[in-house]
C-alpha positions in Angstrom: 27.8 -13.1 -17.9 30.3 -15.9 -17.5 29.5 -18.1 -20.4 32.6 -20.3 -19.8 31.3 -21.4 -16.4 27.9 -22.1 -17.8 29.3 -24.1 -20.7 31.5 -26.1 -18.4 28.5 -26.7 -16.1 26.5 -27.9 -19.1 29.2 -30.3 -20.2 29.3 -31.8 -16.7 25.6 -32.2 -16.8 25.6 -33.8 -20.3 28.3 -36.2 -19.2 26.3 -37.3 -16.3 28.6 -36.0 -13.6 25.8 -33.7 -12.4 22.1 -34.7 -12.0 19.4 -32.2 -12.9 19.0 -30.9 -9.4 22.7 -30.3 -8.9 22.9 -28.6 -12.4 20.1 -26.2 -11.6 21.5 -25.4 -8.2 25.0 -24.6 -9.6 23.5 -22.7 -12.5 21.5 -20.6 -10.1 24.7 -19.9 -8.1 26.5 -18.6 -11.2 23.6 -16.4 -12.3 23.2 -15.0 -8.7 26.9 -14.1 -8.6 26.3 -12.2 -11.8 23.4 -10.3 -10.4 25.3 -9.5 -7.2 28.0 -7.8 -9.3 25.6 -5.5 -11.1 25.7 -1.9 -10.0 22.6 -0.8 -8.1 20.8 2.5 -8.4 22.0 4.9 -5.7 19.5 7.4 -4.5 19.6 10.3 -2.2 21.2 9.6 1.2 23.3 6.9 -0.5 20.5 4.3 -0.2 19.9 1.5 -2.6 16.7 1.4 -4.6 15.2 -1.4 -2.4 16.0 0.4 0.8 14.6 3.7 -0.6 11.4 2.0 -1.7 10.9 0.5 1.8 11.7 3.8 3.5 9.1 5.6 1.4 6.5 3.3 2.8 7.7 3.0 6.4 8.2 6.8 6.6 4.4 7.1 7.1 4.9 5.9 10.7 7.2 8.8 11.6 5.3 10.9 14.2 4.1 14.3 13.1 5.7 14.2 9.7 4.7 10.7 8.5 2.2 12.2 6.0 4.8 14.4 4.3 8.0 12.3 4.6 7.1 9.9 1.8 6.2 12.8 -0.5 9.5 14.5 0.2 11.4 11.2 -0.4 9.5 10.7 -3.7 10.3 14.3 -4.9 14.0 13.7 -4.0 14.3 10.3 -5.7 11.8 10.3 -8.6 14.3 11.5 -11.2 16.8 8.8 -10.3 14.6 5.7 -10.4 11.5 4.7 -12.2 10.3 2.4 -9.4 10.7 5.2 -6.9 8.7 7.5 -9.1 6.0 4.8 -9.5 5.8 4.0 -5.7 5.6 7.7 -4.9 2.6 8.1 -7.1 1.0 5.0 -5.6 1.5 6.5 -2.1 0.2 9.9 -3.1 -2.8 8.3 -4.8 -3.5 6.5 -1.5 -3.2 9.7 0.6 -5.6 11.6 -1.6 -8.1 8.6 -1.8 -8.0 8.0 2.0 -8.5 11.7 2.6 -11.6 11.8 0.4 -12.9 8.5 1.8 -12.6 9.8 5.4 -14.3 13.1 4.6 -17.3 11.3 2.9 -17.6 8.7 5.7 -17.4 11.4 8.4 -20.1 13.5 6.7 -22.3 10.5 6.3 -21.7 9.5 9.9 -22.8 12.9 11.1 -25.9 12.9 8.9 -27.0 9.4 9.9 -26.3 9.9 13.6 -28.0 13.3 13.7 -31.1 11.9 11.9 -31.1 9.0 14.4 -30.9 11.2 17.4 -33.5 13.6 16.1 -35.9 10.7 15.3 -35.4 9.2 18.7 -35.9 12.5 20.5 -39.2 13.0 18.6 -40.6 9.7 20.0 -43.3 9.8 22.6 -42.4 7.2 25.1 -45.2 7.8 27.6 -48.2 6.7 25.5 -46.3 4.9 22.8 -47.8 7.0 20.0 -44.5 7.4 18.1 -44.6 7.6 14.4 -43.4 4.3 12.7 -41.3 6.5 10.4 -39.6 8.1 13.4 -38.8 4.7 14.9 -37.4 3.4 11.6 -35.3 6.6 11.0 -34.0 6.3 14.6 -33.0 2.7 14.1 -31.7 3.1 10.6 -29.9 6.4 11.3 -28.2 5.1 14.4 -27.4 1.7 12.9 -26.0 3.2 9.7 -23.9 5.7 11.8 -22.4 2.8 13.7 -21.7 0.9 10.5 -20.0 3.9 9.0 -17.9 4.3 12.2 -16.8 0.6 11.9 -15.9 1.2 8.2 -13.9 4.2 9.3 -12.1 2.0 11.8 -11.3 -0.6 9.2 -9.9 2.2 7.0 -7.7 3.3 9.9 -6.4 -0.2 10.2 -5.7 -0.3 6.5 -3.7 2.9 6.9 -1.4 0.9 9.2 -1.4 -2.3 7.2 -0.8 -1.0 3.7 2.5 0.8 4.4 3.8 -2.3 6.1 3.0 -4.4 3.0 4.4 -1.7 0.7 7.6 -1.5 2.8 8.2 -5.3 2.7 7.5 -5.3 -1.1 10.0 -2.4 -1.4 12.7 -4.3 0.5 12.2 -7.0 -2.2 12.7 -4.4 -4.9 9.0 -4.3 -6.0 6.5 -1.4 -6.1 3.1 -2.0 -4.7 -0.1 -0.3 -5.6 -2.2 0.4 -2.6 -5.6 -1.3 -2.9 -8.7 1.0 -2.9 -6.7 4.0 -4.1 -8.1 6.1 -6.9 -5.5 6.7 -9.6 -5.3 10.5 -9.6 -1.7 10.4 -10.7 -1.4 8.1 -13.7 1.4 5.5 -13.4 2.8 3.9 -16.5 4.9 0.7 -16.6 8.1 2.8 -16.9 7.1 4.8 -13.7 6.7 8.2 -15.4 
């Protein structure tokens, strides 16, 4: 850090040559110059950490290999960078969670829709002597099935939204834990 420049800036501020706003602005410039000179972590393919974090998230959109590309990137870069290791675990936790959610929702959808269809087919429409239970099961089963289908649709939308948010956060050098993901792989603050 260039303490001489900071001391000179402080003297100018104390003497009244710079007001508070100008002082803060110039101090920020000096500190930003210092940050720009720091070496950045270089990861596989010569990418910086921020770019690599973003690529891990955006890679989910690659046709046919989008589900495996982030995992491969994580395996390649996890030893070089704690944030890359942390983000890789977040992504893998999301993959496993979404897989389990979709299986449960699909099974429930099939059960409810099947019960609704069976109940409706058991109804006697000609002389309106259907069992009230059959009517309720038909309405509930079909309605619950449609609700589960909507929830599955929202989940698919989140599968598009979350990688975009994660990629933008990655470009800013931050890792992002996908909401609704179950922590199968534990993530510590250090990323290990």
